[in-house]
N, C-alpha and C positions, 0 to 999 in steps of 0.2 A: 538480326534485328537492328533498326538503327537506334543511337543511342538515345535515350529519355524516354523510348518508346516501352509503354507494359506490356511486358510479357506475362500471359496469364496460363496458368498449366492446369487440368483437372485430371483425376482419375488416372494417376498413374503410380507406380512403385520402382523408387528409386534408393539402390544399396546405401548412397552416400550424396552428400548433398556439401559442397564445402564452398563458404561465401567467398572466400580468400582469392578463388579461381574465377570469380565472376566478375566482368566486365564492373568496375566502381559505379557506373553512371547508368547500369542496366536495371531499370526495375522488375521485378518479378514477384508473382503471386501464386502459390500453388495451393490449391483448396482439394478437400475429397479426396486425397492422396495418404500415401503410407511412406515414409522416408525411413531407411535403416539407421542411419547415422546423420545428425545434422550438426557442422563444425563450423566455425568461422574465426578460431584464432589466428591471429596475424592477419586480418582481414579489414583492410581500409575501404570503406565504402560510403558513399552517399545518398544514392537511391535508396528507393524503398524495396525491403524483401518482406512478403508478408506468406504468412503458412495457416492452412486449417487442416489439420488431420491426426495421423498417428505419428510419433515417432519413437520407433521400435526399440532405439537403443538409446544413447545418450545425446543431449543437447551439449554441445562444447564451443563456448564462445570466448571464455575467460582465457587467463593466462594457461598456456601448458609448458609442461616441467619436459625435458628432452630425456631428462634420467631422475633421479632419487630427486624429490620434492626438497627446496631450498640447497640442493647440492649441485645441480647441475643448469645449465642455461637454460633459459625459460623463452619460449615464443610471446611477444605480447597479447594482451586479448584484444579483440575487435572494436576497431572504432566504427562505429555505423550509423546511418542517417536515421531514416525513418523503419522501425521493426514492429512488427505486427502478427502475434500469433494468437489468434480470434478461434477460440473452441477447441484447442488443439490439446493432444493427449501424449506427455512426454513419459514412457514405458520406463525411462533409463533414468542415469543421473543427470542433473543439469549443473555444470560447471560453467557458472559466468563471471567469476572474480576479476573485479577490475574493468569491466568491460564500458565503452564508453558510447553511449546513445544521444546524439546531438542534433537529431532532425525534429521535425514536428513533433514526433511523439514515440514513446515507447509502450506499447500496448501488448498485453498478456491476459486480456478479458475472458474469462471461463476456462481457463485452461488448465487443466489438470496436470501435476506433477506427481507421478507415482514413486519416485526415489528421492534420494539427496537431491536439494536445491540450493546452489550457493550464489547468491547472487552480492557476497562481501563487496565492496569498496567500488560499485559499480555507479556511475556518474552520468547522471541524464539532464540533460540539457533545458528542454520543456516538459512536455504532458507526459507524467508517467500514470500508467494506470493497469493496476493489477485487478480491478474489481468482478467479485465471483469468482476469483482463481482457488484453486484446492492443492493444498500440500500435503501428502501424505506423509513424508518422511522427514527429517530434520532438516529446518529451514532457516539460514542465516541471511541477513541483509547487515551485517556489522560494518559501519562506517561508510555506507551508501550517501551519495551527494545528490538530492535529488531537487534541482533548481527550481522548477514550475510546479503547477497543478499537481498533487500526489493523492492517489485514490487506491484506497485497498479496503474500500468497503466490501461487508458480506463475503471476505476473503474467510478459508476454513485451515487450520492447522491439527494434522493428528497426531503432532510430534514436537519437539521442541521449536520453538520459533526466538531466533534471536536478533533483535535490531539494535542491537548496542553500538552507540556513537552515530545514527542516523541522524542526517541533516537534511532538514527541508528548509529552504532557505528564503522563498519568496511569497508562499500560499500556504493555507492552511495543511494540517495532514488528517485525511480523511480515514478511518478505521471504525466507522460506525458499522455495527450490527457486523463485526468480524466474531468469530469463532475460535477459540483457543482450547485443544484437549490438556494441556498443561500451562507451564506460566509462560507469560507473556515478557521477554524482557525486553523492557526499552529503557535500559539504563544508559546515561551519559548522552541521553539524543540531543538533540538543537532544534527544537519546533520555532521558528522563530515567530513566526505567525499564529503558534497556537496550534490546536487539531480538534479532533473529536473522536473519542472513543464510546459514542452513545449509541445504548443497545447492545452493546459487546457482552460477551459471555467467556469468561475467562476459569479455567477448570481448576487452575494452580494461582500461583501469587501475581499479580501486576508490580512489576520493579519497575521503579521509576527514580532507582538511585542517582543522583547526582544529575539529573535529568535537568535540561532549561526550556522553560514554555514561555515563549514574548509575549504572548497574547492568551486569551482565556481560553480553557481548555475544559470541553465537555465529556463528562463522565457519565452523565446522566441514565438512568434507568439500564445501567451496566451490572451484571452479575457477576461478581467475583467471588469465589469460593474460596480462595486462600489467603484473603486480605490484600493490601496493600502495601508495599514498603518504599519508601521515599525519603530516604536518608541523604542529607544536603542538597534535595530539589529546590530549584527556584522556579517560581510561577508566578505570573502575572495574577490570574485567578482562575477557579474552579470551580465547576457546576457538579451538585451530586443529587440532583431531581431525581429520586424514585430508586436511588441505587440501592443494590443489594449487598453488603459487606459482610460477609464469614470469617469466621476466624479472626486473627490478630492484626491489624493495620498499624503502623507505624510512620511517624512523620519527622525524626529526628533530626533537629538542626536544619531544617527546612524554612524557605522564606516564601512568603506570598505577598506580592507588591500590592495586589488588589483584592477584590471580595471571594471569599468562600461561601457557595451557597447551599443549602443542602433542601431548601423550601423559597417559595416567593416570600417577600417581606413586605409589611403592612402599605407601605409608601407605594408599592408595585400596585396592589390589589386597589388603591383608593384613586389611581390612575387611571385605572380602568372602570372603576362604578358607575361613573356618567357619559361612559362610550359603548353602551352593550353592542352596538353593530362591531365591534372588534373583539369580541369575545373570543373568535377563533384563534386572533393572537395571542390571548390569556393563554388559552389551552394550550398553546404551544410552549410557550414560557414554561410553563408546569409540569409538561412531559418531558423539558428539554431539547425540545424539538425545534427551536426558533429559526436554525438555518437552515431546515431540511426542505421546507416547501413553500410555497405561497401561500397565502390568504385563499381559505376556500370559496370567499365570497367578498367584495366590496360591500354589501347592503346588510342589515339588520336580518335575521336568520328566524325563521319559524315563527314568522308575525311578530316577533318580541321589539315593541319599540321604547317600552319604560321599563 
């Protein structure tokens, strides 16, 4: 196969796929297939690798210890270009500590991780997309650095979920409609353009201690069963429209540089009083949904003119 020519493979069983042994400029897409083990530690690739199917064993792209952990030499994590796991199922553990993904996208859409999932210290240069991914076991994204668009909307976490120290550099962090069975650990995150947990459900506590939110962050319509812990947090502003907070919430020594809104203010209501053709926008503001969709219509609705 010539370099740069996409190689498509379907309906195969491969006991082992090692990205480190593939030509770095050969794009490969494997779909509707079963892989025994998918690994890539030590790989340096710039071309696309895509997979859709079952990984019966482990997914190991991160650092690999040759002996005892922290006591032996390590094979460095993979440095990859474009990586796409689309509707994949990983039955083993996912060891992706320190992996670098510097192509146009790192995509794990609709992927199911049945075991432990370690994405700590991963570095994504452009588009990072985990929408609709499910994590059955303990999950960590500690110290991950995401430079571009960041999407974790509609993700599911059946065990612990740790995002401590996550940096989202240039775009908003989207965790809308995420579902956490236990605590959501967002301690010491640095979301420089803010983010959204709109419509999220958290079975335990939302932990925001020492977090930094450089722009307005939206928690509207979230259901948080264990309260919010936000010690020494710094936030530009936050929206809590329609939020359900159970238990005790603490914002000890926190600083808000902007407004904290629990409902729309009278100024906003008056602003829309003479513009009934924009009621849809008002409804979206009230629901904390202003950044989710476009207006349903640009015309007055239901024949209402005054």
